[in-house]
N, C-alpha and C positions, 0 to 999 in steps of 0.2 A: 532316195528318200527313206529315212529310218522309220521304225515302227512308231516311235513317239510322235513324229511329225504327222504320220498317217492317222494316228488316233486323234490328234488335234484337229486335223482336217475333217474327220468324221464328226467330231463334236460341233464344229462350225456348221457343218451341213445340217445337223439335227436342230441347231438353234435357228437357222434360216428356215427350215421346214416348219418349226413351231410358229414363227412370225407369219409365214405365208398362209398357214392354216388359220391363225387367229384373225388375220386381215385379208380375207379372200378378194376384197375389192381393190386392194393396193397392188398394182402391177409391178411396182418396184421390188417388193418383197418376193413376188413370184419369180421375177427375172433373176434376182440374186440367188434364190434357191436353185434355179436351173443352172446358173453359171457354176456354183459350188458343186453341184451334182456332177456336172461334166468334168470339172477339174479333179474331183475325187475319183471318178471312174477311170480317168486317164492315169492317175497316180497308181491306182490298184493294178491296172494292166501293165504298167512299166515295172512294178516291183515283182510281178510274177510269183506272188506268195501262194502257198497251198491254202485251200478253203478253211482248214482248221485254224491256221495262223491268222487268216483274215478275220475269222469269227472272233478270235481272242482280241484282236486290235479293235474291232467294232464294239466289243463289250467294254473295253477300256475307254473308247470314245464316248460311249453312253454314260459311263460313270463320270467322266470329265464334264459332260454336258449337264448331268444332274447336279454335280457339285457347283458348277457355274450358276445354274438356276437357283440353288439354295443361297449362294452368296448374294445374287441379285435380289432375292426376296428379303434377305436379312438387311441388305443395304437400303432397300426401299422402306422397310419398317423403321430402320434407324432414322432415315431422312424424315419420315412422317412424324415420328415421335419428337425429333429435334425441332421440326417446324412448329408443332403444337406447343412445345415448351417455350419457344421464342415468342409465338403469338400470345401465349398466356402472360409472359413477362412484360410484353409491350402493353397489353390491355390491362393486365392485372386481373385476378380472378374476380368473379362476381362478389364473393365474400369480402375481398379486399376493397372493392369499390363501395360496398355497403358500409364497411367499417369506416372508410375515409369520409363518406357522406355523413354518417352518424357523428363522428368526431368533429367534423367541420361545423355541423349544426350546433353541437354542444359549445364549441369555442365561440361561434358567432352569438349564441344566446348569452354567453358570459360577457362578451364585449358590449352587448346592448342591455345589460342587467338593470340599469337604472330606469329603463323604459318599461313600466309595468305591463303595458299593453302588448309588448313583444315577448313577455315571459311565456314559456310553453306550459302546457298542462302537466301535472306530476305524472300522469299515466304514461304519456309519451316519453317523458324523461326516464322513467323507470325501465320502460321497454327498450329504449336505446342503450341504456347502461347495461342491461342484461345481454343484449346482442354483442356489445363491445367486450364484455367479460367472457362470453362464450368464445368469441374469436381469439382472444388472448390465450385462453386455456388450450385451444386447439393448435395455435401456431407459435406460441411462445412470445416472450416480451420483446425480443430483438426485432421481430417482424412488426410488432405493434409500434415500437419506437420509430422504425423507419417510415411507416405509414403516417404516423402523427407528424413527423418532421415534414413530410411532403405536404400535408394539409396546412400546416403553419406557414410553409413557404408560399402556398397558394393564397392564403389569407393575407400575408404580408404584401402581396402584389395588388390587393384590392384598395379601393379608395377609402381610407380609414380616417377618422377624426383623431386629433392628438390624444384625447383621453382613451380612445380605442387602441391606439398604438401602445400607450403605456400598459394597458391591460394585457395586450398581446405579449409584451415583454415579460409580464408576470407569468403568463401561461407558459412561455418558452422556458423561463427559469424553473417553474414548477416541473415541467417535463424533464429538464436536465437533472433536477433533484430526484425525481421519481426514477429516472434511469439508473442513477447511482445506487439507489436503494434496491431496486429490483435486480440489478445485475451484480449486486454484492460488492460494489467498489468501496463502500464504507465499512463493510464487515471486518476487513483486515485491521483497519484503524481501531474499531471498537474492541477487537480482540487484544490488540497491543496495549490499549489503555487499561483493560481489565487485568492484564498480566503485570503491568507496572504497579497496580494498587496492592 
């Protein structure tokens, strides 16, 4: 057995020792540690290395073990971060949910505009608009557009009257116009027209 293999065996032994120490009630970890310890001692006896060389090999094994532990820790951190990102994307952040709720409320109020008793108080309307503007300034228009599209898709699935459906089409068209303006799709055309003049 070469020195690299012996260093790897020592690193495995250290990992097994850590698990047995961390889980003293788990007899499986203790058994594995004892097995690896026996195998390592047998390998050391067969190689007949001097103590100084064996000490170097065990130092190398320790550094391999530490490197493996660091890699495991980094992998666990990455998995945790990725898991949290996926969960956030599935649920949407609280801010996104609040934005969607506010926009949905605004659109539904517009669809029922003719019914005076359903019109909301100006204070609530202003507060909602401020929240939506704050969200847009924080996350940018592309995010806002995507959330608005989701809300309009949800509303389209609702049981709407024919006049409400017409109003919804107006809202959807307004959203597309707003998108073109906000994302600068029309700016090129305006510039070209100015140049021609």
